[in-house]
C-alpha positions in Angstrom: -17.4 4.0 12.8 -18.6 4.0 9.1 -20.3 0.9 7.6 -18.7 -0.7 4.7 -19.1 -3.7 2.4 -15.9 -4.6 0.5 -17.0 -7.9 -1.5 -20.0 -7.2 -3.9 -21.2 -8.7 -7.3 -23.5 -6.7 -9.7 -25.5 -7.7 -12.8 -23.0 -8.0 -15.6 -20.5 -10.2 -13.9 -18.9 -12.4 -16.3 -19.1 -15.6 -13.9 -22.1 -15.2 -12.0 -25.8 -14.6 -12.9 -26.4 -11.4 -10.9 -30.2 -10.3 -11.0 -29.8 -7.1 -9.3 -28.3 -3.8 -11.0 -25.6 -1.4 -9.6 -28.8 1.1 -8.7 -30.5 -1.3 -7.3 -27.3 -2.2 -4.7 -26.8 1.7 -4.0 -30.4 2.1 -3.2 -30.5 -1.0 -0.8 -27.1 0.0 0.6 -28.4 3.5 1.3 -31.5 2.1 3.5 -28.9 0.0 5.4 -26.8 3.0 6.3 -23.6 2.0 4.1 -21.1 4.7 3.4 -18.6 2.4 1.4 -19.3 0.1 -1.2 -16.7 -2.0 -3.4 -17.9 -3.7 -6.5 -15.8 -6.9 -7.1 -17.0 -8.6 -10.1 -15.4 -11.8 -11.3 -12.2 -11.3 -13.8 -13.5 -8.1 -15.1 -14.1 -4.5 -13.9 -17.4 -3.1 -13.9 -17.6 0.1 -12.8 -20.1 2.4 -14.7 -19.3 6.0 -14.5 -23.4 6.7 -13.9 -23.1 4.3 -10.7 -20.3 6.2 -9.2 -21.9 9.8 -9.3 -25.5 8.1 -8.1 -23.3 6.6 -5.2 -21.8 10.1 -4.1 -25.5 11.6 -4.5 -26.4 9.3 -1.8 -23.2 9.9 0.1 -21.4 6.7 -0.4 -18.2 6.1 -1.5 -18.0 3.6 -4.5 -14.5 1.6 -4.8 -13.8 0.0 -7.9 -12.6 -3.7 -7.6 -12.4 -7.0 -9.3 -12.2 -10.8 -8.1 -9.0 -12.4 -10.3 -8.4 -15.8 -10.3 -4.9 -17.5 -10.1 -5.1 -21.2 -10.8 -8.7 -20.8 -10.3 -8.3 -19.5 -6.7 -9.9 -16.0 -5.8 -8.3 -12.6 -4.9 -9.9 -9.5 -4.3 -8.1 -6.4 -5.6 -9.8 -2.9 -4.2 -8.8 0.2 -6.2 -8.1 -1.8 -9.0 -6.8 -1.0 -12.3 -7.4 -2.4 -15.8 -4.2 -4.4 -15.9 -5.5 -6.4 -13.1 -7.7 -8.2 -15.6 -4.5 -9.7 -17.0 -3.2 -11.1 -13.8 -2.8 -14.9 -14.3 -0.1 -15.9 -11.8 1.4 -15.0 -8.2 4.6 -13.5 -10.0 1.7 -11.4 -12.3 0.4 -10.1 -8.9 3.7 -9.3 -7.6 4.5 -7.1 -10.2 0.9 -5.8 -10.2 1.1 -4.6 -6.4 4.7 -3.2 -7.0 3.4 -1.2 -9.8 0.0 0.1 -8.0 0.6 0.5 -4.3 -2.5 2.4 -4.2 -4.6 -0.9 -4.5 -5.4 -3.4 -1.8 -5.0 -7.0 -2.0 -7.4 -9.2 0.1 -7.5 -13.0 0.6 -11.0 -13.9 -0.5 -12.8 -16.6 1.8 -9.3 -18.6 1.8 -10.0 -21.6 3.8 -13.5 -22.7 2.4 -13.5 -26.1 1.0 -13.6 -25.3 -2.8 -10.9 -25.5 -5.4 -11.6 -21.7 -5.7 -9.8 -20.8 -2.4 -6.2 -19.8 -1.6 -5.7 -22.4 1.3 -2.0 -23.0 1.6 -1.0 -20.5 -1.0 -2.3 -17.9 1.1 0.8 -18.5 3.7 3.3 -19.3 0.7 2.5 -15.6 -0.6 1.3 -14.2 2.3 3.4 -10.7 1.6 1.3 -10.2 -1.3 -1.9 -9.6 0.9 -2.9 -6.8 2.6 -5.8 -8.1 4.4 -8.0 -11.7 4.9 -11.8 -11.9 4.4 -14.0 -13.0 6.9 -16.9 -14.0 5.1 -20.5 -14.5 6.2 -21.2 -18.2 5.0 -20.8 -20.1 8.1 -22.9 -21.4 11.1 -22.1 -22.0 14.8 -20.9 -25.6 14.2 -18.9 -24.9 10.7 -16.8 -22.0 10.4 -14.0 -21.7 8.0 -13.3 -18.3 9.1 -11.6 -19.6 12.4 -8.5 -20.6 10.1 -8.5 -17.3 8.4 -8.6 -15.6 11.9 -5.4 -17.8 12.9 -3.5 -16.9 10.1 -4.2 -13.0 10.4 -3.1 -13.2 13.8 -0.1 -15.2 13.0 0.9 -12.7 9.9 -0.3 -9.8 11.6 -2.7 -9.2 8.6 -6.2 -7.0 9.3 -9.6 -9.1 8.8 -12.3 -7.3 6.9 -16.1 -8.8 7.2 -17.7 -9.2 4.0 -21.0 -10.7 2.5 -19.5 -11.6 -0.8 -23.1 -10.4 -2.1 -24.7 -12.3 -5.0 -28.1 -12.2 -3.6 -29.2 -8.4 -2.5 -31.3 -9.6 0.7 -28.0 -10.9 2.0 -25.9 -7.6 1.8 -26.3 -6.9 5.5 -25.2 -10.6 6.6 -21.6 -9.7 7.6 -19.8 -6.4 7.1 -17.2 -3.7 8.5 -17.3 -0.8 10.6 -14.4 1.5 9.7 -12.7 4.3 12.0 -11.8 6.4 9.0 -13.1 9.7 10.1 -16.1 11.5 11.8 -19.5 9.7 11.0 -20.6 12.7 8.8 -17.3 13.1 7.2 -16.7 11.9 3.7 -14.4 8.8 3.5 -11.8 8.5 0.8 -10.1 5.5 -0.5 -6.8 6.5 1.2 -8.7 6.9 4.5 -10.7 3.6 4.1 -7.6 1.8 3.3 -5.7 3.3 6.2 -8.2 2.2 8.6 -8.0 -1.2 7.3 -4.2 -1.4 7.3 -4.2 0.0 10.8 -7.0 -2.2 12.1 -9.2 0.5 13.3 -12.2 -1.9 12.4 -14.8 -4.1 13.6 -16.4 -6.8 11.9 -20.0 -7.2 12.4 -21.5 -10.9 11.9 -23.8 -13.4 13.0 -23.6 -17.3 12.4 -26.3 -18.5 9.8 -28.9 -21.0 10.8 -28.2 -24.3 8.9 -31.9 -23.9 7.4 -30.8 -20.4 6.1 -27.4 -21.5 4.9 -29.0 -24.7 2.9 -31.6 -22.1 1.7 -29.0 -19.5 0.6 -26.7 -22.3 -1.3 -29.9 -23.6 -3.0 -30.9 -19.9 -4.1 -27.3 -19.3 -5.6 -27.3 -22.7 -7.2 -30.6 -21.9 -9.2 -29.7 -18.5 -9.8 -26.7 -19.5 -12.1 
């Protein structure tokens, strides 16, 4: 199984003030034995060519991604193309999906209690989504991922574990293990996506303590 983190923000994100650089991310990911990373900044593809080569040098597959918004609701596109930045409606997303079958469309933290999540729009447009996120921010007593699990099961959609990383020390909080080749083989975007779609995966996650969850909220608030 190969370790993957598929929802990460880096310095330069046009919405959130991220302190760490792509180089910091890759160095940290290497120490944590990640082999697959996806950079998914808000509204804009940020994917420096030097980052791609630096990641490859460290045995890491770097995937180009974006976190788009439709009516302020967040959606992740992996292996994203430039025209993903222009998506504004679900009709646009449908057209994009038809034109870019090599991309993977993921429902980001769909049932968390903010205006930035899909909620009922996920089921309404379920055919547009290839996978659903199971995100790190939850506790034993409050877990909005449970609804995501329910909908994933109902519509036979894969779940992927993500950290939605904005603060580097939280990179390893929740992640996905993918069966996309031998541990010493080089993963490709195709093998990664096939493993996700075929549910050859395992989510590794631990609930946050209430103290830690509060600390994360405060640190993210003061970061911006």
